[in-house]
VOVEX-43198 format. One record per atom (N, C-alpha, C): x, y, z. Coordinates in steps of 0.2 Angstrom, whole numbers, plus 5000, padded with zeros to 4 digits. Layout:
<recs>
XYZ/...
</recs>
This chain:
<recs>
500449945000/500050005000/500450065000/501050065004/501450125004/501850134998/502050084995/502350084988/501950114983/501250104983/500850124978/500750204979/500650224985/500550294987/501250334985/501850304987/502450344985/502550344978/502350294974/502350294967/501950354964/501350364967/500950424964/501350484966/501650494971/502050554973/502550574968/502950524965/503450534961/503350504954/502750514951/502550484945/502950514939/503250574940/503550594935/504250564934/504450524938/505150494938/505150434932/504550414930/504550364925/504050384920/504250424915/503750444910/503950424903/503450404899/502750404901/502550334904/501950324905/501750254908/501850204902/502050144904/502150094899/501650044898/501050064901/500450014900/500250024893/500149964890/499949964883/500449974878/501149974880/501649984875/501749924871/501949934865/502149884861/502949874861/503149824859/503949814859/504249854855/504049874849/504349914844/504349984846/503750014847/503650084848/503150094854/503350084860/502950094866/502550164866/502950214864/502650284865/503050324860/502650374857/502850414852/502550484853/502950534855/502650594856/502650634850/502250684850/502150734844/502750774843/502950784837/503550824836/503350894835/503750944836/503551014835/504151054838/504051124838/504451174841/504451174848/504651224851/504751234858/503951244861/503851204866/503151204869/503151254875/502551264878/502551304884/502851284889/502851214890/503251184896/504051194895/504251194889/504951204887/505151274889/504751324888/504851394889/504851404897/504451374900/504451374908/505051344911/505251284908/505851254910/506451294909/506551324903/507151364901/507151424906/506551464907/506551514912/506751504919/506451444921/506651424928/507451404928/507651374923/508351354923/508851414923/508651464919/509051524918/508851584922/508451574927/508151624931/508651674934/509151644937/509651694940/510051734935/510151704930/510551734924/510151794922/509451784921/509051834918/508951894923/508951874930/508851924935/509551964935/510051934935/510751964936/510852014930/510651994924/510752034918/510252094918/509652084920/509152134921/509352184926/509652164932/509952214937/510552244934/510952214930/511552244927/511252304922/510752284918/510552344914/510252394917/509852384923/509552434927/510152474930/510652444932/511252484935/511552524930/511652504924/511952544918/511452594916/510752584916/510352644915/510352694920/510452674927/510452724932/511152764932/511652734930/512352764930/512352814924/512052784918/512052834912/511552894913/511052884917/510552934918/510852984923/511252964928/511553004932/512053054929/512553024925/513053064922/512753104916/512253084913/511853124908/511653184911/511253174916/511053234920/511553284922/512153254924/512653304926/513053334920/513153294915/513553324909/513153364904/512653334901/512353364896/511553344896/511153374900/510453354900/510053394895/509553374893/509153404887/508553434891/508353494888/507753534890/507253534885/506653544886/506153554881/505653614883/505653664878/505253724879/504653714874/504053724877/503453714873/502953774874/502553784868/502053834868/501453804865/500853834867/500253804865/499853864861/499553854855/499153894851/498453874851/498053924852/497353914852/497053924846/496653884843/496253894837/495653924838/495553984836/494954024838/494454024832/493854004834/493254004829/492654034832/492354084828/491754114831/491254114825/490554124827/490054134822/489954204821/489354224818/489254294816/489454344822/489854394821/489954434827/489354474830/488854484826/488254514828/487954474834/487954404833/487654364838/488154344844/488854354842/489354344847/489254274851/489154224846/489054154849/489654114847/489954094853/490554044852/490353984849/490753954844/490553894841/490753834846/490253794849/490353744853/490053674850/489753684845/489453624842/489753594836/490353624834/490653594828/490853524829/490853484824/490953414825/491753404826/491953344828/492653334830/493053334823/492753304818/493053304811/493253374809/492753414809/492853484807/493353524811/493353514818/493853544822/494553514820/494653444819/495253414818/495553444811/495053454806/495353484800/495553554800/495253594805/495453664806/496153664809/496253614814/496953614818/497453594813/497353534809/497853514804/497953564799/497453604797/497653654792/498153704795/498053724801/498453774804/499153744805/499253674806/499853644807/500253644800/499853634795/500253634788/500453704787/500153764789/500353824788/500953844792/501053814798/501553824802/502253794800/502153734797/502653694794/502953714788/502753764785/503053794779/503653824780/504153814774/504753844775/504853924776/504353954773/504354024773/504254054780/503854014784/503754034791/504454034795/504853984794/505453974797/505954024795/505854044788/506354094785/506154164789/505554174790/505354244793/505554244800/505554184804/505854184811/506554194811/506954164806/507654174806/507854254804/507454284800/507554354797/507354404802/506954384807/506554434812/507154464816/507054534816/507654574819/507254614825/506654594827/506354634832/506654614839/506754664844/507054644850/506754584854/506054574853/505754524857/505754454854/505754454847/505754384844/506354374840/506854414840/507454394836/507854334839/508054284835/508454234837/509154234835/509354294832/510054294829/510554294835/510454324841/510854324846/510954264850/510554214849/510554154853/511154104851/511354064856/511954014854/511753964849/511153954849/510853904844/510953934837/510853994836/510854024829/511654034827/512054054832/512754064830/513053994828/512853934831/513153874829/512853854822/512253884820/511953854813/511753914809/512253964808/512054024804/511954004797/512253954794/512153934787/511553894786/511353854790/510853804789/510253814795/510153874797/509753894802/509053874800/508753894794/508053874792/507953804792/508353764789/508253694788/508353654795/508853674799/508853644806/508253664810/508053734810/507553754814/506853714812/506753704806/506153664804/506253584806/506853564807/506953494809/506853484816/507053534820/507053534827/506453554831/506053594828/505453624830/504953574829/504553544834/504053494833/503353534834/502953524829/502253554829/501753494829/501353494833/500853434834/500153454837/499653414835/498953434838/498953414845/498653454849/498453444856/497753454857/497353404856/496553414856/496353474851/496053524854/495853584849/496453634849/497053624852/497553664852/498153644848/498653684847/499253664843/499853674848/500253614848/500853624853/501453634848/501853684850/502553694847/503053684852/503553634851/504053624856/504753614853/505253624857/505953614854/506353584860/506753544859/507253514864/507953524862/508353544867/509053564867/509353574873/509953594873/510353604879/510353674883/510153724879/510153794882/509353814883/509153814889/508453824891/508253894888/508653944889/508454014887/508354024879/508853994876/508753994868/508153954866/507953904869/507453864867/506753904868/506653934874/506053974875/506054034870/506554064869/506554124864/506354094857/506654044855/506554014848/505753994848/505553954853/504853934852/504353984852/504454044856/504054094856/504054134850/504654134847/504654174840/504254134835/504354064835/503954024830/503254034831/503054034837/502254044839/502054114837/502454164838/502254234836/502154234828/502654204824/502554214817/502054164814/501854114818/501354064816/500654104816/500554144822/499954184822/499854234817/500454264815/500454314810/500254284803/500654234801/500554204795/499854174794/499554144799/498954114799/498354164798/498454224801/497954274800/497954294793/498554314790/498654334783/498354284778/498654224779/498454174774/497654154775/497454164781/496754144781/496254184777/496454254777/496054294774/496054284766/496554264763/496654254756/496254184754/496454134759/496154074757/495354074758/495154104763/494454094764/494054134759/494254194757/493954234751/493854184745/494454154743/494454114737/493954054738/493954024744/493553964745/492753984745/492654044748/491954074748/491654084741/492154114737/491854124730/491754054726/492154004727/492053944724/491453904727/491353914733/490753884736/490053914734/490153984734/489554014731/489354004724/489853994720/489753974713/489453904713/489753864717/489453794717/488753784719/488653824724/487953834727/487453854722/487653904718/487253934713/487053874707/487653844705/487553784700/487053734703/487153714709/486653664712/485953694712/485853754714/485153784714/484853784707/485253794702/484953794695/484753724693/485253674695/485053604693/484453584697/484353614703/483753594707/483153624704/483153684702/482553714699/482453684692/482953654688/482753624682/482453554684/482553524689/482253464691/481553474693/481453524697/480753544698/480353554692/480653594687/480253604681/480053534678/480553494677/480353424674/479853384678/479853394684/479453354688/478753384687/478653454687/477953474686/477753454679/478153454674/477953434667/477753354667/478153314670/477953244670/477453224675/477253264680/476753244684/476053264682/475553214681/474853234679/474453274684/473853304682/473553344686/473253304693/473153244692/472853204697/473253134698/473753134702/474253074703/473853014705/473353024710/472952964712/472652934706/472452974701/472052944695/472552894691/473152924690/473652874686/473752814690/473752814697/473852754700/473252704700/472652744700/472052704699/472052674692/472252704687/472252684680/472752624680/473252624683/473752574683/473452514686/473052514692/472752464695/472252434691/471852474687/471352444683/471652404677/472152434674/472552404668/472852334671/473052334677/473352274679/472852224680/472252244682/471652194683/471452164676/471352214671/471152204664/471652154661/472352164662/472852124659/472852054662/472652054668/472651984671/472051944668/471451984667/470851944664/471051924657/471251974653/471451954646/471951904645/472451904650/472951844650/472551784651/472151784656/471751714657/471351694651/470951744648/470551724642/470951704636/471551734635/471951714630/472251644631/472451634637/472651564639/472151514637/471451524639/470951484638/470851464631/470851524627/470751514620/471351474616/471951484619/472551454617/472451374617/472151354623/471951284624/471451264620/470951304619/470351284615/470651274607/471051324605/471351324599/471751264597/472151244602/472551184602/472051124601/471551114605/471051064605/470751054598/470451114595/470151124589/470651104583/471251124584/471751104578/471851034579/471951004584/472050934585/471450894582/470850914583/470250884580/470250884573/470450944570/470450954563/470950904560/471550904563/472050854561/471850784561/471550764566/471350694567/470850674561/470350724560/469850714554/470250704548/470750744547/471150744540/471550684540/471850664545/472250604545/471950534546/471250534548/470950474550/470750434544/470650364544/470450324539/469750324538/469450304532/468750304531/468350264535/468650204537/468250154541/468250184548/468750224550/468750244557/468250304557/468150344552/467650394552/466950364552/466850314548/466150284548/465950254554/466350244559/466150214565/466150274571/466250334569/466250384574/465550404576/465450424582/464750444585/464350484581/464650534578/464250584574/463950544568/464350504565/464050464559/463550414561/463650384566/463150334569/462450364571/462550424574/461950464576/461550484569/461950504564/461650534558/461250474555/461550414555/461250354552/460650334556/460650344562/460150324567/459450364566/459550424564/458950474564/458750484557/459050454552/458750464545/458150414544/457550444542/456950404541/456950354535/457250374530/457250334524/457650264526/458250274530/458650214532/458250174537/457850204541/457450164546/456850124542/456550154537/456050124533/456350064529/456950074526/457250024522/457449964527/457749984533/457949934538/457249894540/456749924541/456149884543/455849844537/455849864531/455749824525/456149764524/456849774526/457349724525/457149674530/456949684536/456849634541/456249594539/455749634536/455149594533/455349544528/455749564523/455949524518/456349464520/456749474525/457149424528/456649374532/456149394535/455649344538/455349304533/455149344527/454749304522/455249254519/455849274517/456349224514/456449164519/456449174525/456549124529/455949074529/455349104529/454749064529/454649014523/454849054517/454849014511/455348954510/455848964514/456348914513/456148854518/455748874523/455548814527/454948774523/454648814519/454048784516/454248754509/454748774506/454848754499/455548734498/455748714493/456448694491/456848754489/457448754489/457848814488/457748844481/457648794476/457548824469/456848834468/456448844473/455748854471/455648924469/455148934465/455049004462/454949054467/454549044473/454449094478/455049104482/455449054483/456149064487/456549114483/456649094477/457049134472/456849204472/456149214471/455949284471/456049324477/455949284483/456049324489/456749344490/457249294488/457949314489/458149374484/457849374478/458049434474/457749494477/457149494480/456949554483/457349584489/457649524493/458049544499/458649574497/459049544492/459649574489/459549644487/459049654483/458849724480/458749774486/458449754491/458349804497/458949814501/459349764501/460049774505/460449814501/460549814494/460949854490/460649924491/460049934491/459750004491/459950034498/459849994503/460050014510/460750034511/461249994508/461950014508/462050074504/461750084498/461950144495/461650204499/461050204502/460850254506/461250274512/461550224515/461950234521/462650264519/462950244513/463550274511/463450344509/462850364506/462750434505/462750474511/462350444516/462250484522/462950494526/463350434526/463950444529/464450494526/464450494519/464850544516/464650614518/464050624518/463750694519/463950714526/463850664531/463950684538/464650694539/465150654536/465850664537/466050734534/465750754529/465950824526/465650874530/465050864533/464850924537/465250924544/465450864546/465850874553/466550904551/466850894546/467450924544/467351004543/466851024540/466651094539/466551124546/466151094550/466051124557/466651134561/467051084561/467651084565/468151134562/468251144556/468651194553/468451264555/467751274554/467451334556/467551354563/467451304568/467551314575/468351334576/468751304573/469451314573/469651394571/469351404565/469451474563/469151524567/468551514570/468251564575/468651574581/468951514584/469351524590/469951564588/470251554582/470851594581/470751664580/470151684577/469951754577/469851784584/469551744588/469451774595/470051784598/470551734598/471151744601/471551794598/471551814592/471951864589/471651934592/470951934592/470651994595/470852014602/470851954606/471051964613/471851984614/472251954610/472951974610/473052044608/472752064603/472852134602/472652184607/472052164611/471852204616/472352194622/472652134623/473152124628/473752174627/473952174621/474552214619/474452284620/473852304618/473652374619/473652394627/473352354631/473352364638/474052364641/474452314639/475152314642/475552374640/475452404634/475752464632/475552524636/474952524637/474652584641/474952574648/474952514651/475252504658/476052524658/476352504653/477052514652/477152594652/476752624648/476852704648/476652734655/476152704658/475952724665/476552714670/476852654670/477452644674/478052684673/478152694666/478752734664/478652804667/478052834667/477952894669/478052904677/477852844680/477952844688/478652834689/479052794685/479752784686/480152854685/479952894680/480252954678/480153004684/479553004687/479453044693/479853024699/479952954700/480352934705/481152954704/481352944698/482052964697/482153034698/481653074696/481753154697/481753164705/481353124708/481353134716/481953114719/482253064716/482953044719/483453094717/483453124711/483853174709/483753234713/483153254715/483053314719/483353304726/483253244729/483553224736/484253234735/484653204730/485353214730/485553284729/485253324725/485453394725/485353434731/484753414735/484653444741/485253424746/485453364746/485953344750/486653374748/486753384742/487353424740/487353494742/486753524741/486653594743/486753604751/486553554755/486653554762/487353544764/487753504760/488453494761/488853564760/488653594754/488953654752/488853714757/488153714759/488053764764/488453754771/488553684773/488853674779/489653694778/489953674772/490553694771/490653774770/490153804767/490153884767/490153914774/489753884778/489653904785/490353894789/490653834787/491353824791/491853874789/491853894782/492353934779/492254014782/491554024782/491354094785/491554104792/491454044796/491654044803/492354054804/492754024799/493554034800/493654104798/493354134793/493454204791/493254254796/492754244800/492454284805/492854284811/493354234812/493654234818/494054294820/494154314826/494454374828/495254364826/495554314828/496154294826/496254214825/496454194819/496454114818/496854084824/497354104825/497754074831/498054124836/497954104842/498254154847/498654104852/499154144855/499654104859/499254094866/499054034867/498654024874/499154014879/499753984878/500253974883/500953984880/501254044882/501954054879/502454004882/502954004879/503553954881/503853994887/503953954892/504353974898/505053944898/505553974901/506153944902/506153874906/506253814903/506153754907/506653754913/506453734919/506853724925/507053654926/506753604923/506953534924/507053504917/507553464917/507753434911/507153384909/507053374902/506553334900/506853264898/507553264897/507853204896/508553204899/508853154902/508453094904/508053094910/507553054910/507053044916/507152984919/507152984926/507252924929/506652874928/506052904927/505452864926/505452824920/505852854915/505852824908/506452774908/507052804910/507652764909/507752694913/507452694919/507552634923/507052584920/506452594919/506052544915/506252524909/506552574905/506852544898/507452504900/507852514905/508452474906/508252404909/507652404913/507452344915/507152304909/506752334905/506552304899/507052274894/507552314893/508152284889/508452234893/508552234899/508852184903/508552114902/507852124903/507452064903/507452034896/507452084891/507452054884/508152024882/508652054884/509352024883/509451954887/509151954893/509251894898/508851844895/508251854893/507851794890/508051774884/508251824880/508551804873/509151764874/509651784879/510251744880/510051674883/509551674887/509351604890/509151554884/508751584880/508551544874/509051524869/509551574868/510151564864/510551504867/510651504873/511051454877/510751394876/510051394877/509751324877/509751294870/509651344865/509651314858/510351284856/510851324859/511551294858/511751234861/511351224867/511551164871/511151104868/511451054865/511151004861/511150934865/511250944872/511250884876/510550864878/510450804879/509750774881/509650794889/509150834890/509050854897/508450824900/507950804896/507350784899/507050734895/506550694898/506150644894/505850674887/505650734888/505350764882/505850764876/506450774877/506950784872/506950714868/506850654872/506950594869/506250574865/505750594868/505050574865/504950614859/505050684860/504850724855/505350734849/505950734851/506450754845/506650684842/506750634846/507050574844/506550514843/505950524845/505450474845/505650414849/506050414854/506250364858/505850354864/505550294865/505150284871/505550294877/505250314883/505650324889/505250274894/505750234897/505450184902/505550214909/505950264910/505950294917/506550344917/506550384923/507050434924/507350424931/508050424931/508450424937/508650484939/508550504945/508750574948/509550574948/509850634948/510550644949/510750634956/511350604957/511550594964/511550654969/511650714966/511750774970/511050794972/510550774969/509850794971/509550744976/509850694978/509550644982/509750664990/509250654994/509350665001/509550605005/509550545002/509650485005/510450475005/510650445010/511350425011/511450365008/511650365001/511850304997/512550304996/512850244998/513550244998/513750234990/513350194987/513550174980/512850174976/512750214971/512150214967/512050154963/512650114962/512550054958/512249994962/512250004968/511949954972/511349984977/511050044974/510650074979/510050034980/509749994976/509149954977/509249904983/509849884983/510049834988/510149864995/510449924995/510649955002/510050005004/509750034999/509250085001/508550074996/508250014997/507650004993/507150044993/507050084999/506450135000/506650204998/507250214995/507450284993/507150304987/507250364985/506950394979/507250354973/507850334973/508150304968/507850234967/507750204973/507350134973/506750134970/506350194971/505650194968/505650204961/506250244959/506350254952/506450184948/506750144951/506850074948/506250034948/505850044953/505250004953/504750034947/504850094946/504450124940/504650094934/505350084933/505650054927/505449984926/505449944932/505249874932/504449874930/504049914932/503349914930/503249924923/503649974920/503549984913/503849924909/504349894911/504549834907/504049784907/503749774913/503249714913/502649724909/502449794907/501949804903/502149824896/502849814895/503049824888/502949764883/502749714885/502549654881/502549594885/502449534881/502449464885/503149454888/503149414893/503749404897/504249364893/504049314889/504449274885/504849324880/504649384878/504949424873/505449474877/505449474883/505949514887/506349474893/506349414892/506649374897/507449384897/507749394892/508449414891/508549484889/508749534893/508849604892/509549624892/509749664887/510349694886/510349764888/510749794893/510749864895/511449894892/511349944888/511849974884/511750044884/512250084882/512250154882/512650184876/512550244874/512950274869/513750274871/513850304877/514550314879/514750284885/515350284888/515550264894/515250314900/515250284906/514950324912/514250354911/513850314907/513150334906/512750304911/512950254915/512550224920/512250154918/512650114914/512350054912/512350004917/512949994921/512949954927/512449974932/512350034933/511950054938/511250034937/511050034930/510350014928/510349944929/510849904926/510749834926/510749804933/511149824937/511249794944/510549814948/510349874948/509749894952/509149864949/509149864942/508549834939/508449754941/509049724941/509049654942/508849644950/509049684954/508849684961/508149694962/507849744958/507149754959/506749694956/506949664951/506549604949/506649544954/507249544957/507349484962/506949504968/506949564971/506549574977/505749564975/505549564969/504849554967/504749474966/505249434968/505149364968/505349324962/505649354957/505949324951/506649304952/506749244949/507449224949/507849254943/508349294945/508649344941/509449334941/509749334935/510449334933/510649394930/511249424933/511549484931/512149464928/512249464921/512849444917/513249504915/513849504917/514349554915/514649544908/514349574903/514549564896/515049614893/515349654898/515749704896/516449684897/516849654892/517449624893/517949674894/517849734891/518349794891/518449824898/517849844901/517849874907/517349844912/517449784914/516949744919/516849784925/516249774928/516149814934/515849764939/515549714937/515149674942/515649634947/516249624945/516649584950/516849634955/516949704954/517149744959/516549764964/515949754961/515349764966/515149714970/515349654968/515149584972/515849554972/516249564978/516849524979/516749454980/516149434982/516049364983/516049324977/515949354971/515849324965/516549284963/516449234959/517049204957/517449234951/518049224950/518449254945/518249214938/518049154939/517749124933/517149154930/517149174924/516649214921/516449194914/516149244911/515849234904/516349204899/516949234899/517449214894/517649144895/517649124901/517849054903/517349004900/516649024901/516148984899/516148984891/516249034888/516149034880/516749004877/517349004881/517948964878/517948894880/517448874883/517348804885/517848784891/518048824895/518448814901/518048794907/517448814907/517048804913/516248804910/515848774915/515148774914/514848834917/514348854914/514048914917/513748904924/513648844926/513448834933/513948844938/514648834935/515148854940/515448924940/515148964935/515349034935/514849084938/514249054941/513849104944/513849104951/513649154954/513649164961/513049204964/512749174969/512149204971/512349254977/512149314976/512349374980/511749384985/511149374983/510549384987/510049334985/509549324989/509049284987/508749304981/508649254976/508349264969/508849304965/509449324967/509849364963/510549334962/510749314956/511349284954/511749324949/512449324950/512849364946/513349324942/513549344936/514149304933/514549364930/515249354932/515649404930/515849394923/516249444920/516449444913/517049394912/517449374918/517949334917/518549364914/519149334913/519749364910/519549394903/519949444901/519849484895/520049434889/519649414885/519849374879/520149414874/520549384869/520849424864/520449454859/519849414858/519349434853/518649444856/518549494859/517849504863/517249504858/517249544852/516749544848/516549474845/517049444842/516949374839/516649324844/516949334851/516649284856/515949294857/515749364858/515049384860/514549364854/514849364848/514449344842/514449274840/514749234844/514849164842/514149124843/514049064840/513549024842/513449004849/514048994852/514148974859/513749024864/513849094862/513549144866/512749144865/512549134859/511849124858/511549064862/511949014861/511648954865/511648964872/512148994875/512149014882/511649054884/511449104880/510949154882/510249114882/510149074877/509549034877/509448984883/510048954885/510048914890/509848944897/510249004898/510049044904/509349074904/509049094898/508449114898/507949054900/508048994899/507648944901/507748934909/508348944912/508448924919/508248984923/508349044921/508149104925/507549144922/507149174927/506549214925/506749274921/507349304923/507549364920/508349364920/508549374914/509349384913/509449454910/509849484914/510049554912/510849554911/510949584905/511649584902/511949654903/512449664906/512749734907/513249734901/513049774895/513449784889/513949834889/514349844884/514749894883/514449954879/514850014879/514550074875/514450054868/513850074865/513650054858/514050094853/514350154855/514650194849/515450184850/515650144855/516350144855/516650074852/516250024854/516449954852/515749924849/515849864845/515249834842/515049774846/515249774853/515049714857/514249714858/513949774860/513249784862/512849774856/512949804850/512549784844/512549714842/513149674843/513149604842/512749564847/512749584853/512349554858/511649564857/511449624855/510749644854/510349594849/510749564845/510449514840/510249454843/510549434849/510549374853/510049374858/509849434861/509449434867/508749454864/508249454869/507549464867/507449544866/507749584871/507649654870/508249694873/508249754871/508849804873/508549864877/508849884882/508749954885/509349994884/509150054882/509750104881/509750154886/510350164890/510350214895/510650274893/510350334894/510550394891/510750444897/511350474897/511550514903/511250584901/510850614906/510550684905/511150734906/511150784901/511650834901/512250814899/512350754897/513050734894/512950704887/512450664886/512350634879/511950684875/512250704869/511850744864/511350704860/510950744857/510350714853/510750674847/511250704844/511550664839/511850594841/512150594847/512450534850/511950484851/511350504854/510850454856/510550434849/510450474844/510150454838/510650404835/511250414835/511750364832/511750304835/511650304842/511650244846/511050204844/510450234844/509850204842/509850174835/510150214831/510150194824/510650124823/511150124827/511550064827/511150004829/510750004834/510349954836/509849934831/509549984828/508949974823/509249944816/509949964815/510249934809/510349854809/510349834815/510449754816/509749724818/509249764817/508549744819/508449724826/508749754831/508749744838/508049774841/507849734846/507149754849/507349804854/507349864853/507449914858/506749934862/506749914868/506149934872/506050004873/506550044875/506550114876/507250134880/507150194882/507750224886/507650234893/508150234897/508150254904/508550314904/508250374906/508650434907/508950444913/509650444914/509950444920/510250504922/510250524928/510650584930/510250644929/509550644929/509150704928/509150754934/509350814932/509450864937/508750904938/508650924944/508050964945/508251044944/507651074943/507751154943/507351184949/507651234952/507351264958/506551284957/506151254961/505451264961/505151234954/505551184951/505251144946/504851094948/504551054943/504051004944/504450944948/504950924945/505350874948/505550884955/505750944956/506050964963/505450964968/504850984966/504250974970/504050904971/504150864966/503950794967/504450754972/505150774971/505650754976/505450774983/505250834984/505150854991/504550824993/503950814989/503350774991/503550704993/504050674989/504250604991/504550594998/505050644999/505350635006/504850655011/504450705010/503950725016/503550665017/503250635012/502850575013/503150515016/503850505014/504150455016/504350455024/504450515026/504550535033/503950515037/503350515034/502650505038/502450435038/502850385034/502750315034/502850285041/502450235043/502550205049/503250175050/503450185056/504150165058/504650215056/504450275053/504950325052/504950385057/
</recs>
């Protein structure tokens, strides 16, 4: 129970969770640029550097401000000119209702007048005792370029409804005299120029108003000519015509349908066969009502009865039978002739009647169409007249709006003309007593801002120049390498650990021990047990912590009840023999060379934990590790032990580890934070991938904390909670 709670406190020591990981790619983070977390991490890491640089810039700003004020401070003299506008002097009404746009235009117009070269020429040539600037120190230093320099150094700007004239320099007396001279000549020139400009503008506006008035009178004349005496009458006529057109349209459509039906009937009679016409209802009816046909039909029936009686009474060749037969045939022939005549006459009359009906419908339709066209023409004339009146009304409104705008502009110009003085000096320039530059309230914030800007920029520059792996994010986001866990740096641990390589054996409840439990958990969920029974622990470079991970991870599995073997497969710099003096000198090289059996080379150092040293250094380590004997040995050890962990050599220095990676089930890559660069880790991982090794992920070793960072808070929470556990 305590282990589960402690694990929650330091969950960040093994990122990300290995639950659901696949053997090939347990976790892949999204790639991209610097994230918000990276920015916070960089700022925390370089916080003191940023603070020191900021304070340094503030100090530089303070010192420079102090000496600037002592050696050559700048002063600013300024004067304000009031724009005066009044209405008709007879009413003596001050204009308070002018729109902001109108007032802004008036102020900007006066600013343009002041900024003309001729005004500054008048200031330089002025010889009056009050406004002459020829005796000033400023003029003596710029006698040849006085006009140009004066225009550049004097600043004229709008200040609400007033005009601000200012100048900055080192001599306060000269500044006040120059600004007052410019303000005085601005009032003189604005008054002279206003009179000439306003007179010309008034003439133009009066002419424009007269032209608009003439156009408006012309529109009124055309409206009077186009408008009838009674406007409601034309609207009533339009309504009546619309109703009439609708009725005529309906009747024309009905006649069109009737005409089509009559034309179809005539065409059917013209194209029909004689036999079809003989059986038509009209022909049958004509045959039925003909009296002669009825009489012949009755006589024929009588003759047929008589012929039948004679045949029953006499032989077929009897005189009476033959006479009756002759009379019957004569009657039948007479009846046929009569029926044919009636049929032909009836068919002819039907054709004549239907053609006459068709002709009558066409005449009626043509008459209605003519009436419809006439009504539509009258309606179109009516609507044209109404549209003409509407257009004239729009033109009248447009001319009235134009006349209103011209009147407003004319009123504005006349107001400007009727002003007592276009510009007056509201506030004359006084000799400035305090410097305008530098100011403490400006220089110190600017120094602080520049210091923060340089400090933060330098922090990010150093971070970008530092290509070392510092966090799990660097592995997952930049290299797409899964992270099985993180191991804190020894300097950040508060536990008294004599040797971090055996920390899980000596201090199982320490922060480092919890980190290895996290890695053990991730490995268990990284795939089936038979696919990670034999594990190779390697790293890109020496001193990255391979032995630390291999030994402590083996101890973590052993403490969990698994039968574990730690095999020292680093012939060049073996470490297991030094950590476990009780182990025998006989090791892996002896077993592979056939000098000993593996059962004689192992030593149990703890319950469930067995180690095998590397043995004497062979002359051909790579060939020995890649031999069939090594593969057979690993397979045999995998059957005997629940977990076999091989402590390998650096992957980028020798080829031992890539060769071993092809013989074991999986490989773990140990990366030293702050030491291994992204390129080194990428090369090491590529080395294993080129031999199709199954790399489960990486263990980030030696992760440093940042003051007030997330890992630092996690460490503090772990130790605080651990102190509250029972027995502590």
